[in-house]
C-alpha positions in Angstrom: -31.1 71.4 -29.6 -32.1 73.1 -32.8 -30.8 76.7 -33.1 -31.1 78.6 -36.3 -27.8 80.5 -36.5 -25.6 77.5 -35.7 -27.5 75.1 -37.9 -27.6 77.5 -40.8 -23.8 77.6 -40.4 -23.6 73.8 -40.2 -25.6 73.6 -43.5 -23.2 75.9 -45.2 -20.2 74.0 -43.8 -21.6 70.6 -45.0 -22.2 72.2 -48.5 -18.6 73.2 -48.6 -17.0 70.0 -47.4 -14.0 68.9 -49.4 -15.1 66.4 -52.1 -12.8 63.7 -50.8 -14.8 64.1 -47.4 -18.3 64.5 -48.7 -18.0 61.3 -50.9 -17.5 59.2 -47.8 -20.2 57.2 -45.8 -20.7 59.6 -43.0 -24.0 58.4 -41.6 -22.9 58.0 -37.9 -20.8 61.2 -38.2 -23.7 63.3 -39.4 -26.0 62.0 -36.6 -23.5 62.7 -33.9 -22.4 66.1 -35.5 -26.1 67.1 -35.6 -26.6 66.1 -31.9 -23.5 67.9 -30.8 -23.2 70.8 -33.1 -25.0 73.5 -31.1 -22.7 72.9 -28.2 -19.6 72.9 -30.4 -20.6 76.1 -32.2 -21.5 77.8 -28.9 -18.1 76.9 -27.3 -16.1 77.7 -30.4 -17.9 81.1 -30.7 -17.4 81.8 -27.1 -13.6 81.3 -27.5 -13.1 82.6 -31.0 -16.2 84.3 -32.2 -14.6 87.7 -32.2 -12.1 86.7 -34.9 -12.6 87.7 -38.5 -11.7 84.2 -39.6 -14.3 82.5 -37.3 -16.3 80.8 -40.1 -13.3 79.4 -42.1 -11.8 78.1 -38.8 -15.2 76.5 -38.0 -15.2 74.9 -41.4 -11.7 73.5 -40.8 -12.8 72.1 -37.4 -15.7 70.2 -38.9 -13.4 68.9 -41.7 -10.9 67.8 -39.1 -13.6 65.9 -37.1 -14.8 64.3 -40.4 -11.3 63.2 -41.3 -10.9 61.6 -37.8 -14.2 59.7 -38.4 -13.3 58.5 -41.9 -9.8 57.3 -40.6 -11.4 55.4 -37.8 -10.9 51.6 -38.2 -14.2 49.6 -38.4 -13.3 47.6 -35.3 -13.1 50.8 -33.3 -16.3 52.0 -34.8 -17.9 48.9 -33.5 -16.4 49.6 -30.0 -17.8 53.1 -30.3 -21.3 51.8 -30.8 -21.0 49.2 -28.0 -19.9 51.9 -25.5 -22.7 54.3 -26.7 -25.2 51.6 -25.8 -23.6 50.8 -22.5 -22.6 54.5 -21.6 -21.7 53.7 -17.9 -19.3 50.9 -18.9 -16.3 52.5 -17.2 -18.0 52.9 -13.8 -17.9 49.1 -13.3 -15.8 47.7 -10.5 -14.1 45.4 -13.0 -11.5 48.0 -14.1 -8.1 48.0 -12.4 -5.2 49.9 -14.0 -1.4 50.1 -13.9 0.9 52.9 -15.0 4.3 52.2 -16.4 7.1 53.5 -18.6 7.6 51.2 -21.5 11.4 50.8 -20.9 10.8 50.4 -17.2 8.4 47.5 -17.6 9.9 46.0 -20.8 12.6 46.7 -23.3 10.4 48.3 -25.8 6.8 48.3 -27.1 7.3 45.0 -28.9 8.5 43.4 -25.7 5.7 45.1 -23.8 3.2 43.3 -26.1 4.9 39.9 -25.3 4.6 40.6 -21.5 0.9 41.2 -21.7 0.2 38.0 -19.8 1.7 39.6 -16.7 -1.3 42.0 -16.6 -3.8 39.2 -16.9 -2.0 37.3 -14.2 -2.3 40.1 -11.7 -5.8 41.1 -12.9 -4.9 44.4 -14.5 -7.1 45.4 -17.4 -6.3 49.1 -18.0 -2.6 50.0 -18.8 -1.3 53.5 -18.9 1.7 53.6 -21.0 3.7 56.7 -20.0 4.8 59.1 -22.7 6.2 57.4 -25.8 6.3 60.1 -28.3 9.4 61.7 -29.9 11.4 63.9 -27.3 14.8 65.4 -27.4 17.5 63.5 -25.6 18.3 65.2 -22.4 15.4 67.6 -22.7 12.4 65.4 -22.4 10.9 66.1 -18.9 10.3 62.4 -18.5 8.6 62.3 -21.9 6.4 65.3 -21.6 8.5 67.6 -23.9 7.1 66.4 -27.3 9.0 67.2 -30.5 6.6 65.3 -32.8 3.1 64.5 -31.8 2.7 61.7 -34.4 5.9 59.9 -34.0 7.0 57.4 -31.3 10.5 57.6 -29.8 12.4 55.2 -32.0 14.1 53.8 -28.9 10.8 52.3 -28.0 9.5 51.3 -31.4 7.1 52.7 -34.0 3.5 53.0 -34.8 3.2 49.4 -35.9 4.5 48.3 -32.5 2.0 50.4 -30.7 -0.8 48.9 -32.9 0.4 45.5 -32.0 0.1 46.4 -28.3 -3.4 47.8 -28.8 -4.4 44.6 -30.6 -3.0 42.3 -27.9 -4.8 44.5 -25.3 -8.1 44.4 -27.2 -8.0 40.6 -27.5 -7.8 40.5 -23.6 -10.2 43.3 -22.9 -7.4 45.5 -21.6 -7.8 49.3 -22.1 -4.9 51.2 -23.5 -4.2 54.6 -21.9 -1.8 57.1 -23.6 -0.8 60.6 -22.9 -1.5 63.7 -24.9 0.5 66.7 -23.8 -1.9 69.7 -24.4 -0.2 72.6 -22.8 3.2 72.8 -24.5 5.6 71.4 -27.0 9.3 70.9 -27.0 11.4 73.9 -28.4 12.5 71.3 -31.1 9.0 70.7 -32.3 8.5 71.6 -36.0 6.1 74.5 -35.0 8.8 75.9 -32.7 11.5 75.5 -35.3 9.4 77.4 -37.8 8.6 80.1 -35.2 12.4 80.6 -34.7 12.8 80.9 -38.5 10.5 83.9 -38.4 7.2 82.3 -39.6 4.5 84.5 -38.1 1.9 81.8 -38.2 3.8 79.5 -35.9 5.0 82.3 -33.7 1.2 82.8 -33.0 1.1 79.2 -31.8 3.0 80.2 -28.7 3.2 83.2 -26.4 6.0 85.5 -27.6 7.0 89.0 -26.7 9.7 91.5 -27.9 10.4 92.9 -24.4 9.7 92.1 -20.7 6.7 94.5 -20.3 3.9 91.9 -20.7 6.0 88.9 -19.3 6.5 90.9 -16.1 2.8 91.6 -15.9 2.1 87.8 -16.1 4.9 87.1 -13.6 3.3 89.1 -10.8 0.5 86.6 -10.3 2.0 83.3 -11.8 3.6 80.9 -9.4 6.9 79.0 -10.2 6.2 75.3 -11.0 9.8 74.2 -10.6 11.4 76.9 -8.4 14.7 75.1 -8.0 15.4 74.0 -11.6 13.2 76.4 -13.6 12.4 79.6 -11.8 10.3 82.1 -13.7 7.7 81.5 -16.5 9.5 83.1 -19.5 12.7 82.2 -21.4 14.8 84.5 -23.7 15.2 83.1 -27.2 18.3 84.8 -28.7 17.6 83.6 -32.3 14.1 85.2 -32.4 15.0 88.0 -29.9 11.9 87.3 -28.1 10.6 86.1 -24.7 8.8 82.9 -24.8 6.3 81.6 -22.2 7.8 78.4 -20.6 5.8 77.6 -17.5 7.5 74.2 -16.9 10.9 74.2 -18.2 12.8 76.5 -20.5 12.7 73.9 -23.4 8.8 73.5 -23.1 7.0 76.3 -25.0 3.4 76.9 -23.9 0.8 76.8 -26.6 -1.5 79.7 -27.2 -5.1 78.4 -27.1 -6.5 81.8 -27.8 -5.5 80.9 -31.4 -8.1 78.5 -32.9 -5.5 76.9 -35.2 -3.7 75.5 -32.0 -7.1 74.1 -30.9 -7.8 72.4 -34.2 -4.2 71.0 -34.4 -4.7 69.4 -31.0 -8.1 67.9 -31.9 -6.5 66.4 -35.1 -3.8 64.9 -32.9 -6.3 63.5 -30.3 -8.3 61.8 -33.2 -5.1 60.5 -34.6 -4.2 58.6 -31.4 -7.8 57.6 -30.8 -7.7 55.9 -34.3 -4.5 54.0 -33.3 -6.6 52.0 -30.8 -6.2 54.1 -27.7 -9.2 53.7 -25.4 -8.4 56.5 -22.8 -6.4 59.7 -23.4 -4.7 61.2 -20.4 -4.7 64.9 -21.1 -1.5 66.3 -19.5 -1.5 69.7 -17.6 -5.0 70.6 -18.3 -5.1 73.3 -15.5 -2.6 75.4 -17.5 -4.4 75.7 -20.9 -5.5 79.3 -20.7 -3.3 82.3 -19.7 -4.6 85.6 -18.5 -2.7 88.5 -17.1 -3.5 89.0 -13.4 -4.3 85.4 -12.7 -2.3 82.3 -11.7 -2.9 81.1 -15.2 -4.3 77.9 -13.8 -7.9 76.7 -13.6 -9.2 79.5 -15.8 -12.8 79.1 -17.1 -11.7 79.1 -20.7 -9.5 76.1 -20.0 -12.7 74.4 -19.0 -14.4 75.6 -22.2 -11.5 74.2 -24.2 -11.9 70.8 -22.6 -15.7 70.8 -23.1 -15.1 71.6 -26.8 -12.5 68.8 -27.1 -15.0 66.4 -25.6 -17.8 67.3 -27.8 -15.6 67.0 -30.9 -14.2 63.7 -29.8 -17.8 62.4 -29.1 -18.6 63.1 -32.8 -15.7 61.3 -34.2 -14.6 58.7 -31.6 -17.3 58.6 -28.9 -15.8 55.4 -27.3 -12.7 57.3 -26.2 -12.5 58.6 -22.6 -10.5 61.6 -21.2 -8.4 61.6 -18.0 -7.9 65.1 -16.6 -4.3 65.4 -15.2 -5.0 68.3 -12.9 -3.2 68.1 -9.6 -5.0 70.9 -7.9 -7.3 71.6 -4.9 -10.4 69.3 -4.6 -12.7 72.3 -5.1 -10.9 73.0 -8.5 -10.3 69.4 -9.7 -14.0 68.5 -9.5 -14.6 71.1 -12.2 -12.7 69.0 -14.7 -15.5 66.6 -14.8 -17.7 69.5 -16.2 -18.8 72.2 -13.9 -22.0 73.2 -15.6 -23.0 69.8 -16.3 -25.0 67.0 -14.6 -23.0 64.2 -16.3 -19.3 64.6 -17.2 -18.9 67.0 -20.0 -15.1 67.5 -19.9 -13.2 64.6 -18.7 -14.8 61.4 -17.5 -11.9 60.5 -15.2 -9.7 62.7 -12.9 -6.8 61.9 -10.6 -7.8 61.8 -7.0 -4.5 63.4 -5.7 -6.2 64.4 -2.5 -6.9 60.8 -1.6 -3.2 59.9 -2.4 -1.7 62.6 -0.3 -4.2 61.9 2.5 -3.3 58.3 2.6 0.4 59.1 3.1 -0.6 61.4 5.8 -2.2 58.4 7.5 1.0 56.4 7.2 3.1 59.1 8.7 0.8 60.0 11.6 -0.5 56.5 12.2 -4.0 58.0 12.4 -6.9 58.9 10.0 -7.8 62.3 11.4 -6.7 64.3 8.4 -7.7 61.5 6.0 -11.2 61.5 7.4 -11.5 65.3 7.4 -10.2 65.6 3.8 -12.5 62.9 2.5 -15.5 64.4 4.3 -14.9 67.7 2.4 -14.1 66.0 -1.0 -16.8 67.2 -3.3 -19.2 64.8 -4.8 -18.4 63.8 -8.3 -20.8 64.1 -11.2 -22.7 61.2 -12.6 -20.9 59.3 -15.4 -17.5 60.4 -14.0 -15.1 58.7 -11.9 -11.9 59.1 -9.9 -8.5 57.5 -10.7 -7.4 56.4 -7.2 -3.6 55.8 -6.7 -1.1 55.4 -3.9 1.9 56.3 -6.0 2.7 57.6 -9.5 5.5 58.7 -11.7 5.5 62.1 -10.2 6.4 63.6 -6.8 4.1 63.6 -3.8 2.9 67.0 -2.7 1.0 67.7 0.5 -1.5 70.2 -0.8 -4.1 69.7 1.7 -6.7 72.3 2.5 -5.4 74.4 5.4 -8.9 74.3 6.9 -8.9 70.6 6.9 -5.4 70.5 8.6 -6.6 72.8 11.2 -9.8 70.8 11.8 -7.7 67.8 12.3 -5.7 69.6 15.1 -2.6 70.4 13.2 -0.8 73.7 12.4 -0.4 73.6 8.6 3.2 74.7 8.2 4.5 72.6 11.0 2.5 69.5 9.9 3.7 69.7 6.3 7.3 70.0 7.5 6.8 67.0 9.7 5.5 65.0 6.6 8.5 66.0 4.5 10.9 65.1 7.4 9.1 61.8 8.0 9.2 60.6 4.4 12.8 61.8 3.7 13.9 59.8 6.8 15.0 62.9 8.7 12.5 62.4 11.5 13.9 60.1 14.2 12.4 56.6 14.0 11.0 57.0 10.5 11.5 53.9 8.3 10.8 55.9 5.1 13.5 56.3 2.5 12.4 59.2 0.3 14.0 62.3 -1.1 13.0 66.0 -0.9 11.9 67.4 -4.3 11.7 71.2 -5.2 12.2 72.7 -1.7 11.1 76.3 -1.9 13.2 78.2 0.5 10.8 81.2 0.6 7.7 79.3 1.5 9.2 76.1 3.0 7.0 74.1 0.5 8.6 70.8 -0.7 7.4 67.5 -2.2 8.6 63.9 -1.8 10.0 61.3 -4.1 10.4 57.6 -3.5 9.0 54.3 -4.5 6.0 53.1 -2.6 7.9 50.2 -0.9 10.7 52.6 0.2 8.3 55.2 1.6 6.3 52.4 3.4 9.5 51.3 5.1 10.2 48.1 3.1 13.7 49.1 1.9 14.9 49.8 5.5 13.2 46.7 6.9 14.8 44.5 4.3 18.3 45.9 5.1 17.7 45.3 8.8 16.5 41.7 8.1 13.9 42.1 10.9 10.9 39.9 9.9 8.6 41.9 12.0 9.6 45.2 10.3 9.3 43.6 6.9 5.8 42.2 7.8 4.7 45.7 9.0 5.9 47.3 5.7 4.1 44.7 3.6 1.0 45.2 5.6 1.2 49.0 5.1 1.4 48.5 1.3 -1.6 46.2 1.3 -3.5 48.6 3.6 -3.0 51.5 1.1 -4.1 49.4 -1.8 -7.1 48.1 0.1 -8.5 51.7 0.2 -7.9 52.5 -3.4 -9.4 49.2 -4.5 -12.6 49.8 -2.4 -13.0 53.6 -2.4 -15.0 54.1 -5.6 -13.3 54.8 -8.9 -10.6 53.0 -11.0 -7.7 52.0 -8.8 -4.3 52.6 -10.4 -1.2 50.6 -9.5 2.2 51.8 -10.4 4.8 49.6 -12.2 6.8 47.5 -9.5 4.5 48.1 -6.6 3.0 44.7 -6.8 6.5 43.3 -6.4 7.8 45.6 -3.7 10.3 47.4 -5.9 12.3 49.8 -3.8 14.1 53.0 -4.7 16.4 52.8 -7.9 19.5 55.0 -7.1 21.1 54.3 -10.5 19.6 57.5 -11.9 22.4 59.4 -10.2 24.9 57.9 -12.7 22.8 59.0 -15.7 23.6 62.6 -16.8 20.2 62.8 -18.5 18.4 62.0 -15.2 20.6 62.9 -12.3 19.2 66.4 -11.9 15.7 65.1 -11.3 15.3 62.8 -8.4 11.9 61.6 -9.4 13.8 59.0 -11.4 14.4 57.3 -8.1 10.8 55.9 -8.2 10.7 55.2 -11.9 12.2 51.7 -11.8 13.1 49.2 -14.4 11.6 45.8 -13.5 14.2 43.0 -12.9 12.2 40.2 -14.5 14.5 37.5 -12.9 13.6 38.9 -9.5 10.0 39.2 -10.5 9.9 35.4 -10.8 10.1 35.4 -6.9 6.3 36.3 -7.0 5.8 32.6 -7.6 7.9 31.6 -4.7 6.2 31.2 -1.3 8.1 32.9 1.6 9.4 35.8 -0.4 8.1 39.5 -0.2 7.4 39.4 -3.8 5.1 36.4 -3.3 3.4 38.0 -0.3 2.6 41.2 -2.1 1.8 39.9 -5.6 -0.5 37.1 -4.3 -2.3 39.4 -1.9 -2.9 42.1 -4.6 -4.0 39.6 -7.0 -6.5 38.2 -4.6 -7.8 41.7 -3.7 -8.2 42.6 -7.4 -10.2 39.4 -8.0 -12.5 40.1 -5.1 -13.0 43.7 -6.1 -14.1 42.6 -9.6 -16.8 40.3 -8.1 -18.2 42.9 -5.7 -20.9 45.0 -7.3 -20.9 47.5 -4.3 -17.4 48.6 -5.5 -18.7 50.1 -8.7 -18.8 53.8 -8.8 -22.3 55.4 -8.6 -21.8 57.8 -5.8 -22.5 54.8 -3.4 -20.1 55.5 -0.7 -20.9 56.7 2.9 -18.0 57.9 5.1 -18.5 56.9 8.8 -17.2 58.8 11.8 -16.3 55.9 14.1 -14.9 57.8 17.1 -11.5 56.2 16.7 -8.9 58.4 15.1 -6.8 55.5 13.9 -9.5 54.0 11.7 -10.8 55.0 8.3 -14.3 53.5 7.9 -16.8 53.8 5.1 -19.6 51.7 3.5 -20.1 50.8 -0.1 -23.4 49.7 -1.3 -24.9 48.2 -4.5 -26.7 51.2 -6.0 -29.4 48.9 -7.5 -29.9 47.0 -4.3 -28.8 49.3 -1.4 -29.2 46.6 1.2 -26.2 44.9 -0.2 -23.4 46.6 1.6 -19.7 46.3 2.3 -18.2 47.8 5.4 -14.6 48.9 4.8 -12.3 49.4 7.8 -8.7 50.4 7.7 -6.5 50.6 10.7 -3.6 53.1 10.2 -2.0 52.4 13.6 0.8 49.9 14.1 -1.1 48.6 17.2 -4.5 46.8 17.5 -7.6 49.1 17.4 -11.3 48.3 17.7 -14.5 49.6 16.0 -17.4 50.0 18.3 -20.4 48.9 16.3 -22.8 51.0 18.5 -21.1 54.1 17.1 -22.2 53.4 13.5 -25.8 52.3 14.4 -28.4 53.5 12.0 -26.2 53.4 9.0 -27.9 50.3 7.4 -25.6 47.9 9.3 -27.1 45.1 11.4 -25.2 45.5 14.7 -26.3 42.1 15.7 -25.5 40.4 12.5 -22.6 38.1 11.6 -19.9 39.5 9.4 -17.5 37.8 7.1 -14.4 39.5 5.5 -14.4 39.2 1.8 -10.6 39.2 1.7 -9.8 36.5 4.3 -13.1 34.6 4.0 -13.2 34.6 7.8 -15.3 36.3 10.5 -13.5 39.2 12.0 -12.4 39.1 15.7 -15.3 40.4 17.6 -15.9 41.1 21.3 -18.9 42.9 23.0 -20.1 44.4 19.7 -16.5 45.6 18.9 -14.5 44.5 15.8 -10.9 44.2 16.5 -8.2 45.0 13.9 -4.5 44.2 14.2 -1.9 46.8 13.3 -2.3 48.0 9.6 -5.1 45.5 9.1 -8.1 46.1 6.9 -11.5 44.5 6.5 -14.0 44.4 3.7 -17.0 43.1 5.7 -20.4 41.8 4.5 -23.2 40.4 6.6 -23.7 36.6 6.4 
């Protein structure tokens, strides 16, 4: 769009570009900048237009984008152009991800590069390497308290090692995903140290106050994120004699995005990592980016404007790079991180489907799909050119933040039901096979979350200790059932390190003083590669899980109906134990897959008459894509064994 004020400013900015920038070949940069500048100017003005230094800050922003473009390697520029031509490339069903800590999967980054064949063996082609940047020992928050945004933790390697990983991945068509922590820095970051030394410029990078008057006003409406270990949202710094906003931990200082210098610094950092070969940037804690007195300081509209501006800037300099929104909030809020005022994604192309994850665990605990169906029925439709990241388990705790209206509609009382789930997964409910741990119990509200590996929460740890083959088989089937949903739901499925091998809880964290105060480390395992060899030995649990998941992933990649183009229809099948939905090829809607998942330990049946008129031939013959066999069928009813799933197509 041409708009006189913004383009007049753009002309002035281009005239004043530093000589070392203006002398470069900037053809693609100028084209993209011209196409995006009105949006960039409008957003930047909305956020910072009231400041006297608006124009010089705008100049600095354009120069930062230009520098990012100039430093982009030719190979990555070629990838940018390819992805611009095939702009829906990431909606394909071929992508399957895995999240891991470097030193949980391998010894270091160099060793991780050597272990790349493991991903190919399983079928993984998107790898999220959890935080690898410099963090203080003992005050790292699992890698999310960054002390240097451009340096890798030397225990894991250096930039050359990461570039080798990126090169190995690119050879094999594996996407590299890396974290950028947007909301805060470590109190040992250079900016924080300069602030402590009294430099006003860097004090303005954070929220700092001489007394409790303003902090107390913030506290009236801000919740505690870690009520047990880090109550309150401000920390007194004796060296500065100031209160600092610390929403997560007292050593993580919140950045002040009302300061344009902070925004430009973070754009520079985003482009730096894009130019190291990162395909997807996971933007951490995006819900917290804007702080306003009288609000919860989460999901503020200006936080969305910041993300829109970041996306527009990145599209100018590195358009092939995608953003993941790490926003674990209610569905009605998380959907906004795709871009609330857009038709196609204008903030982040990918968002975590935490709702599906929590609902799946509810299905395991209750052995029915009542709340699962209700929650998915009310999950807002995503935008075009946006997709979910669907997962069963991640590095973090599991919270049961369902909508109370959905809980009530499913026939439960919200408080009582959440308490049941916490008791069930912590093994406190009689008969529960789960081996989880309670995380961050809030005595005032009764709210709590759960930690534990997928295998232990699904009952495999307890079953293995009992030696009962039937219990082991049931636990394995539960793990496969959960993955069958995320692999077929629509979006990018994300496995967690160790889940394809049935890795159970790691209790050794209790002996590590840097970890024993955070029981999330119980499900952040280090792979035993000698034991991992059992994935090749028939009759072992490792073989059963790995070979089954490998097969499921391969089938998913060949099934065009599993691509993500809003081509899913949830079905009410009049059986509370079954989750059922259809997926269809958006180009050829007659090509359908009927997905059925039985969350009960006992056999259940689907009455085909109940789903008549949904594009399914009730008199047709079905075949299961996974087993290659026709399902057990009687009197127009399809029978499923306990914890069984089907991916059915018509013959």
